[in-house]
C-alpha positions in Angstrom: 17.9 -8.0 6.2 17.4 -5.2 8.6 15.1 -2.3 7.5 14.3 0.8 9.6 10.7 1.5 9.0 9.3 5.0 9.9 6.2 3.5 11.5 7.4 0.4 13.2 11.1 0.8 13.7 13.6 -1.8 13.0 12.3 -4.7 11.0 14.3 -7.9 10.6 13.5 -9.9 7.5 14.9 -13.5 7.5 12.4 -15.6 5.4 14.1 -16.7 2.1 11.0 -16.2 0.0 10.4 -12.6 1.3 14.0 -11.8 0.6 13.9 -13.1 -2.8 10.5 -11.2 -3.5 12.2 -8.0 -2.3 14.9 -8.5 -4.8 12.4 -8.7 -7.7 12.5 -5.6 -10.1 8.8 -5.7 -10.1 8.6 -5.1 -6.5 11.6 -2.8 -6.2 9.9 -0.6 -8.8 7.5 0.4 -6.1 10.2 2.4 -4.2 9.6 5.0 -7.0 5.8 5.1 -6.8 4.2 7.8 -4.5 1.4 6.1 -2.5 -0.7 9.3 -2.5 -0.2 10.3 -6.2 2.0 13.2 -6.6 1.9 14.5 -3.0 4.9 16.7 -2.5 3.7 19.8 -4.3 0.2 19.5 -2.9 0.9 18.4 0.7 3.7 20.8 1.0 5.9 18.1 2.6 9.1 16.0 1.8 7.6 12.9 3.5 6.8 11.0 0.5 5.4 7.6 1.3 6.3 5.1 -1.5 4.5 1.8 -2.2 7.3 -0.3 -1.4 7.6 0.8 2.2 3.7 0.4 2.5 4.0 -3.2 1.1 6.7 -4.1 3.6 4.6 -2.6 6.4 1.6 -4.8 5.4 3.8 -7.9 5.3 5.3 -7.0 8.8 1.9 -6.5 10.3 0.7 -9.8 9.2 3.9 -11.5 10.5 3.7 -9.6 13.8 0.1 -10.9 14.4 0.9 -14.5 13.3 -0.8 -14.7 9.9 0.3 -17.6 7.8 3.4 -17.2 5.6 1.2 -17.3 2.4 -0.8 -14.3 3.7 2.4 -12.5 4.6 3.5 -13.1 0.9 0.2 -11.9 -0.4 0.6 -8.7 1.8 4.0 -8.0 0.4 3.1 -8.1 -3.3 -0.6 -6.8 -3.0 0.4 -3.3 -4.6 2.8 -4.7 -7.3 0.4 -3.7 -10.1 0.2 0.0 -9.1 1.1 2.3 -11.8 3.3 5.5 -11.4 1.3 8.1 -9.4 -0.8 5.4 -7.8 -4.5 6.2 -7.8 -4.2 9.3 -10.0 -4.1 6.8 -12.9 -7.6 5.8 -12.0 -8.8 9.1 -13.4 -7.6 8.5 -16.9 -7.2 4.8 -17.8 -10.0 2.7 -19.1 -10.9 0.2 -16.4 -10.2 2.5 -13.6 -12.7 4.4 -11.6 -12.1 7.4 -9.6 -15.0 6.6 -7.4 -13.6 3.2 -6.5 -9.8 3.8 -7.2 -9.6 0.1 -8.3 -7.5 0.1 -11.6 -4.6 -1.8 -9.9 -6.9 -4.4 -8.5 -8.5 -4.9 -11.9 -5.2 -5.7 -13.5 -3.4 -7.3 -10.5 -3.7 -10.9 -11.5 -2.6 -10.4 -15.1 0.2 -8.2 -14.0 1.5 -10.8 -11.5 1.2 -13.5 -14.0 3.4 -11.5 -16.5 6.1 -10.8 -13.9 8.9 -13.0 -12.2 6.7 -13.5 -9.2 5.1 -16.7 -10.0 8.4 -18.4 -10.5 9.5 -17.3 -7.0 6.3 -18.5 -5.6 6.5 -21.9 -7.2 10.1 -22.2 -6.0 8.8 -22.1 -2.5 5.8 -24.4 -3.2 3.2 -21.7 -3.1 0.4 -21.7 -5.8 0.2 -18.4 -7.6 -3.6 -18.8 -8.0 -4.0 -19.2 -4.3 -1.9 -16.2 -3.6 -3.8 -14.1 -6.1 -7.2 -14.8 -4.6 -7.9 -12.2 -1.8 -10.7 -14.5 -0.4 -8.0 -16.6 1.1 -6.5 -13.8 3.0 -9.0 -12.0 5.3 -6.6 -10.4 7.6 -4.8 -8.8 4.7 -7.9 -7.5 3.0 -11.5 -6.8 4.0 -14.1 -4.3 2.5 -14.7 -1.0 4.3 -15.5 -0.2 7.0 -13.6 -3.3 8.5 -10.0 -3.2 9.5 -7.4 -5.1 7.5 -3.6 -5.1 7.4 -3.5 -3.0 4.3 -5.9 -0.4 5.9 -4.3 -0.4 9.2 -0.6 0.2 7.7 -1.4 2.9 5.3 -3.4 4.8 7.9 -0.8 4.7 10.5 2.0 5.3 8.0 0.3 8.5 6.7 -0.4 9.5 10.3 3.2 9.2 11.4 4.7 10.7 8.2 2.5 13.7 8.3 2.9 14.1 12.2 -0.7 13.4 13.1 0.3 11.0 15.7 3.4 10.3 17.7 5.4 7.1 17.7 4.2 6.4 21.1 0.5 6.8 20.0 1.1 4.4 17.2 2.6 1.9 19.4 -0.3 2.3 21.9 -2.6 1.4 19.1 -0.7 -1.6 18.1 -0.4 -2.8 21.6 -4.3 -2.7 22.0 -4.9 -4.6 18.7 -5.4 -8.4 18.5 -6.4 -11.0 15.9 -9.2 -13.3 16.6 -11.0 -15.6 14.0 -9.4 -13.6 11.2 -10.7 -10.3 12.5 -8.7 -7.3 13.8 -10.0 -6.4 17.2 -9.1 -3.7 19.7 -8.8 -4.6 23.3 -11.1 -1.8 24.4 -13.5 0.8 23.3 -11.2 3.8 23.9 -8.5 2.5 21.5 -11.2 1.6 18.9 -12.6 5.1 19.1 -9.2 6.8 19.0 -8.2 4.9 15.9 -11.5 5.4 14.1 -11.3 9.2 14.7 -7.7 9.2 13.5 -8.7 7.4 10.4 -11.6 10.0 9.9 -9.1 12.9 10.3 -6.8 11.3 7.6 -9.7 10.9 5.3 -10.8 14.7 5.8 -7.3 16.1 5.5 -5.8 13.9 2.7 -7.9 11.2 1.1 -10.9 13.4 0.3 -9.5 16.9 0.6 -10.0 19.4 -2.2 -6.3 19.4 -2.9 -6.4 15.6 -3.3 -9.0 16.0 -6.0 -7.0 18.8 -7.8 -3.8 16.7 -7.6 -5.5 13.7 -9.2 -7.2 15.7 -11.8 -4.0 17.6 -12.7 -1.9 14.5 -12.9 -4.6 12.8 -14.9 -4.9 15.6 -17.5 -1.1 15.8 -17.8 -0.7 12.2 -18.5 -3.7 11.9 -20.7 -2.4 14.7 -22.9 1.0 13.0 -23.1 -0.5 9.6 -24.1 -2.8 11.3 -26.8 0.3 13.0 -28.2 2.4 9.9 -28.2 5.0 11.3 -25.8 4.2 8.3 -23.5 3.1 4.7 -24.2 0.8 3.0 -21.7 3.7 0.7 -20.7 5.7 3.8 -19.5 3.0 4.1 -16.8 4.4 1.0 -15.0 7.7 2.5 -14.5 8.3 5.1 -11.8 7.0 8.6 -11.1 10.4 10.1 -11.8 10.9 8.1 -15.1 7.6 9.4 -16.4 8.3 12.9 -15.4 11.8 12.9 -17.0 10.5 11.4 -20.2 7.9 14.1 -20.5 10.2 17.1 -19.5 11.8 17.1 -22.9 8.6 18.0 -24.5 7.7 21.0 -22.6 9.3 23.6 -24.6 7.9 22.4 -27.8 4.2 21.8 -26.4 2.9 24.7 -24.5 -0.2 22.8 -23.4 1.9 20.1 -21.9 3.9 22.7 -20.0 0.8 24.5 -18.8 -0.6 21.2 -17.6 2.8 20.5 -15.8 2.3 23.9 -13.8 -0.9 22.3 -12.3 0.6 19.1 -11.3 3.5 21.2 -9.7 0.8 23.0 -7.8 1.8 26.4 -9.2 -1.8 27.2 -10.4 -4.6 27.9 -7.9 -7.8 26.0 -7.7 -11.1 26.2 -5.9 -13.9 23.9 -4.9 -17.2 25.5 -5.6 -20.6 24.2 -6.8 -21.3 27.6 -8.2 -18.3 27.8 -10.6 -16.5 24.6 -11.6 -15.1 23.0 -14.6 -14.9 19.4 -13.4 -16.6 17.1 -11.0 -14.2 14.9 -9.2 -15.2 11.9 -7.3 -13.0 10.7 -4.4 -13.2 7.5 -2.5 -14.2 8.4 1.1 -12.7 5.9 3.7 -13.9 5.3 7.2 -13.6 2.4 9.6 -16.0 0.9 12.1 -13.6 -1.1 14.3 -14.5 -4.2 16.4 -13.5 -4.2 20.2 -13.7 -6.4 23.2 -16.2 -5.5 25.9 -16.0 -7.9 28.8 -15.0 -10.7 26.4 -17.9 -9.8 24.1 -17.0 -8.5 20.6 -18.9 -5.3 19.7 -18.7 -2.8 16.8 -18.0 0.9 17.5 -21.1 2.0 15.7 -23.2 -0.3 17.8 -22.3 1.5 21.1 -21.5 5.0 19.8 -24.6 6.3 17.9 -22.9 9.2 16.5 -20.3 7.1 14.7 -23.1 5.2 13.2 -24.4 8.5 11.7 -20.9 9.7 10.7 -20.6 6.3 8.7 -23.9 6.9 7.0 -23.1 10.4 6.1 -19.4 10.2 5.1 -18.5 6.6 4.0 -18.6 6.1 0.2 -17.7 8.9 -2.0 -17.0 12.7 -1.8 -17.5 15.1 -4.7 -15.2 18.0 -5.5 -16.4 20.8 -7.8 -13.1 21.8 -9.2 -11.9 24.8 -11.1 -8.4 25.6 -11.9 -7.5 29.3 -12.0 -4.9 29.5 -14.7 
């Protein structure tokens, strides 16, 4: 299977298990799930990044850097439990947390076990319980501020989609990245610093920007109202963004409140971020990285040699608060 990927170019997938997983409807559904939530109206762009392309990107990175096949498989399926509108759901569902944006992680194992994926894994002699345990796959997943394949892919994919870097810049980052002892390590300080600064720019402009808070809150209120009125069942949230929107569109004429909330998710209502006048406090997960790099065959961390980066991590890593008011 040949795929043209916006970040990495042509990807040739030949492994039978990967091809079979990609044919699963549970994985294919992710093509209809916006990685950022409901970004088109708020980011003013047609460059929607879906969860399937990101999942393929994580798989490809792990393959490129010679991770075991089991880890490649884990990377491919790691987002399968994401609901429609991705992390926007964390702001309305029990078990989700806007601060941590962890709903999909909390339900991941159960979701996979109730899908067709375990049968595919067993067919290729992979233990589903082993695949479901992140501790087995340190290249795929590590806590912030370390690098991992998931984090590397979504950052580079966002940057290339929104034209924050060029294809040549992206390739330079990858060319200066190696794997050693299950850690991602840059070959030099300059690239480590460049990537960390890029990640910070993405965090400021997208992940923790006021319009991200407004988007998550607007989508959350719209879906919460629909669930409370019985227009949606919880199971509907595990379809696609478009299926959810189409199902709710028929209720707009008969429910003025639903229609009003839709104008918010379509970004047709102004909003502001002000501690002096707000209706809702929104917590956003703030993401920064502190890359490892080689310095004369010694492994250092960026914050250990760049004091200002240590201060940036202290001040900006964790959570950001938005004081939101919609101006209807």
